[in-house]
N, C-alpha and C positions, 0 to 999 in steps of 0.2 A: 505494500499501500506506499506505504517510507517513498518509495523507486519510482513507481508511476505518479504519484505528486511531483516528487522535481523534475520528472519528464518533463512535464504538463508544463512547468515553474519555466521551465528550460523553453521552450518551445514557443510558452509567450512572451519572453523576455525578447530572444528572437524575430519570432510576429514585430514586438515594439522598437528593436533595432531597425530591422528592415523599412518602415513605414516611415521612420526618421527620418534614415535615410532620402527614402523617394522623398519625403517634405521638402528633405535640402536640396538635393535636382531639382523642382519643382520653382523654389524661391530663385534657383540660383539662374536658373532661364529669365526665368521674371522681370529679376535685375537687371539680366541680359538685353532685354526687349525692351527696360525703358532708356538702356544707353545712345548717348550719341555718336557720334565722330571726332568727337571731342574729348567725352568720356574715353575711350579709347585711345587716345594719342596719349593723354593723363597715364593710362595705367603701363601702355610702352613706353614712358618714361621713367615711371617709377622701380619698373625690373630694368631698366640698364639699355635697354633691347636695342640694335643697331636698326633702321625700318630705311626703305625706300618710297620715298615717296614722289607720285609722280602729279605733274601737275602743266595741262598742255605739250608740247613737245620737249619738256624736261621733267630728268627725273632728278634727283638730289636723294645723297645717301648718308646717312648719320645717326648719331643718338639723341637723341628729343633733349632742347634745352629750354624749350618752355609750354605751356598750352594756354591758351585763351578761348573766349566763345566765340571765336570765331578767325580764330589762328594758331598755328602749328609752327616753332622754328627751331631748328634744326643744324647741326654744327654738323659744314659739310666744311671736305677738300681736308689736308694734310699740317694744313696749318689757325694755327689756335685762333678765335677769333675771327674766322671767316663765316659768315651764318647766312641763313635765309628763310624769309619769313615764308609761308605760305598764306591765303585769303583760302580754310577751309571752301567756300565756297565755288572755287575751282582743282576742288581735290576729287580727282582720276579714282587711285585707291591709294591705300599704303600698305603695305606690307614686309615682316616682316625679314629681316638677312641673314640677319646673327644675335642668338637666343646669349643676353650675359648670364652668365654666372653667377658674378656679382652687383653689384654699385646700382647704378639708379640713382633718380634724386626725386626731389617731393617739389610740387606747385612751392616756387620760394614768391613769399608778401610781397607784394609790390610789383611784380613780376608783371607781363605785357598782358592788358586782359581783352584785348580788341587789337584786329587789323588799326584802324583806323588810329588806338591810342598809340598803334606801335611808327607808325607813320608819323605821330607828332615827337617822337622818339627822335627818330633819321633826321625832322625837324632840327632840330630843335641842337644836337650834333653837329650839324654842318658834311658830314660826308656822303661821298660821292655813292649813288647805288647803281642794281641792272635794276629796270623794270619791270618786271615777266608782265606780256601785256595775253588775255588769251586771241587763242588763235594767229598768234604770229610767232614765227620760230627766232627771230629778231628783238632782244630786252631794249630799251627806250636805257640809256646811262646820262647821268648827271646829278645834278644834287637839288635835295627835295625845297622848291625855294617857297615854298605853301602846304599847307592841307587844308582844302576848303570840307564845302562840309557834303560833301561828294564825289571828288573830285584831289588830286595832289599834281602841281605844274614843279614843274624839273626846268631846272638851269639858272639861272643866276637871279633875285631876287629883283631887280630892276626892271630886265627883259625877260619872262622863262621862255622857253622855247614848247613845251612838249605838257597841254595838260591830255591826264586819263583819269575816263574815268573810273571811279573804285567797283563799279560792275564789270568793267574791263582789266583791272590788275590783279595778276595771278596772285604773283611775288612779288617780295623783294627781298634781292641779294645785297649783302653791308661784308665788308670786311675791314678787318681793326687795322688801321697804317703800321700801327706796329709790328701786325702778327708778318706782316711782307707781301 
């Protein structure tokens, strides 16, 4: 009789454990269904994975440095300080190239909140950028003279030469001048 009760108790514990595991799987699937691509990028950044991000005719490979509401920043190239800020509206796909065994980073306080905020940072820095235009293989190069409400002006402040609407601006690439 005692042995029968122990077997029944073990069977009940096993069934409860299986139900709990199934509930966890369902909760994970439900959570994944609510994520957007920025959430996925944050997860890959936290893992420290190397990603390839394709936007237009360009592909950028490297670890993710920061993620905002509509922007993902990737460290590119072999020199520290080379980075590209991709407008997530133009992201074609993102894939993991190499899984990290350690490392990763958390979203820093004060990190770029949005693509427009990043453009304002670049304007203030005076850096020369490459602005990737959707549907074009040739980027536009120059300093950001002005960030408007819906566009950027590239060139000298006194007479910008290019006006690019945000609806066409796929990425902005900068290079730290001290990095080479």
